[in-house]
LUMMI-901222 format. One record per residue (C-alpha): x, y, z. Coordinates in steps of 0.25 Angstrom, whole numbers, plus 5000, padded with zeros to 4 digits. Layout:
N
XYZ;...
This chain:
281
513652065819;513652075803;513151955795;514251895787;514351945772;513751855762;514751815751;514251865737;513451775729;513951705716;513151805708;513651925715;515151875714;514951845699;514351985697;515552045704;516451975695;515752015683;515752165687;517252155691;517552105677;516952225671;517752325679;519152365676;520152285685;521052405687;520652545692;520752645680;521752755684;521852825671;520952875660;521552765651;521152665661;519752715661;519652715646;520152575645;519152525655;518052595647;518552535634;518552395640;517152415645;516752455631;517452335625;516652245635;515352305632;515152375645;515252515640;514552555627;515452605616;514752735615;514952755630;516352715630;516652815619;515952925627;516752885640;518052885632;517753035627;517353075641;518653025646;519353115636;518553245636;519253295648;520553295640;519953395630;519853545631;518953645625;519953685615;519953545609;518453545605;518053695604;517453755592;518653855588;518354005587;518454005572;517353905571;516353965581;514954005576;514554135583;513554245582;513854395584;513154475595;512554565585;511954455576;510554465571;509654345573;509754305558;511354305560;511254225572;510354125565;511354115553;512554075562;511653975569;511253905556;512653905550;513253845562;512153755567;512553785582;511653815593;512553915602;513454025597;514454125603;513954265602;515154365598;515254515599;516054555587;517254465589;517254315591;518054345604;516954415610;515954305613;514754365621;513854245622;513154125617;511954115608;511053995608;510353965595;509053935602;508954075608;508654125594;507454035592;506554145599;506854245588;506454165576;505054225577;505054355569;504454425581;505654395590;506754425579;506754575581;507054545596;508354465593;509554515601;510754415601;511254485614;510054445621;510254295618;511754285620;512054185632;513254195641;514554135635;515554035642;517054055640;517953935642;519453915640;519853825629;520653735639;519453695647;519253545647;518053485641;517553405653;517553535661;516853615650;515753505649;515553515664;515453675663;514453665651;513553575659;513653655672;513453785665;512453735655;513353795644;513453735630;514453825624;515753895629;516753995622;518153945622;519254045625;520754025624;521854065634;521754215630;520254225631;520054225616;518854145610;519454005605;518053935602;516853875608;516453745614;515053685617;514553575626;514253495613;515753505610;516153445623;515053335623;515553295609;516853255615;516053155624;514953105615;515353145601;515453055590;516453075578;516053015565;517152995555;517452905543;518652855551;517752805562;518752845572;517652885582;517252735583;518652715589;518852735604;520252785602;520652925598;521752885589;521452785578;522452725568;521652675555;522052555547;522752635537;523652695548;522852825548;522752885562;521452955566;521353035580;520153095586;520353245588;520053225603;521353145605;522153205616;523553255611;524253175622;523653045617;524053085603;525453105607;525452975615;524952895603;525852965592;527052985601;527153135599;527053265607;525953345601;525753475610;524553475620;524753615624;523553675616;522653555614;522353425620;521853355608;522253325594;521053395588;521353515596;522753515592;522453505577;521353615578;522353705585;523453685576;522553705563;521953825570;520453785568;519553665568;520053595555;519153535545;519253385540;520553375532;521353485538;522653435544;523853495552;525253445555;525653445570;527053395573;527253265565;525753235563;524753275553;523253295558;522153285548;520753315553;519853205547;518553245555;518153375561;516953475562;516853625564;517153605579;518253505580;519153395574;518653255576;519653165569;521153185565;522053105555;523453095561;524653075552;526153075557;527153145548;
């Protein structure tokens, strides 16, 4: 016969009550519920701000597709298969990158990937004469621009790839994406004079009424906030929509009219838009 179970001690009961108070009282059923619980945990000091920001970005990364963050074809730095060593070095110095698509005559004929570190062996004068780019070219991975970032990140990790060439629905080269591009969507830090990156929201209205949005803002959330119907057919984010409409990655100060809105880029780099000023017409 089993001995009767002892009632919990006062300390145990107090500990249970304390822990219960830290947990959400209702089960999270949507992503918004999870984010609200995380926000509350951050406000209560249970989760550090940096950790909260990262977890928030992790929640949104699956909404993004490769076409939203890729380096467009027009901005790609590449080497040609017939390039000599000095020509390859010039491209690497000018761009500052460590991986390069290798093309054969046309940008649509990408035959491999070149790693900058593979050239170190040929800095010695004795080895320069033996340089042949064809021998150093590594296999290239092609992916569709519609692939979601969480899936791509898993593939990068599994296959130990750091770069992939992006193709459109017709098989033409659309751009390239690296594992660093994907990780930036999770751990990246955007610095801007508006300090919008310090705000947990993707939309911020400043004191003068100016509206600043992060480029990763999903179009669906933009539509809900502004009570409008911008198309989500070809892009999932505002940054992707602006880049696609302009036709390239816009520089700071470039703007475009879409429906009743004026979108002005206020922070971008050679790869993507970061922050956008929105004005309603």
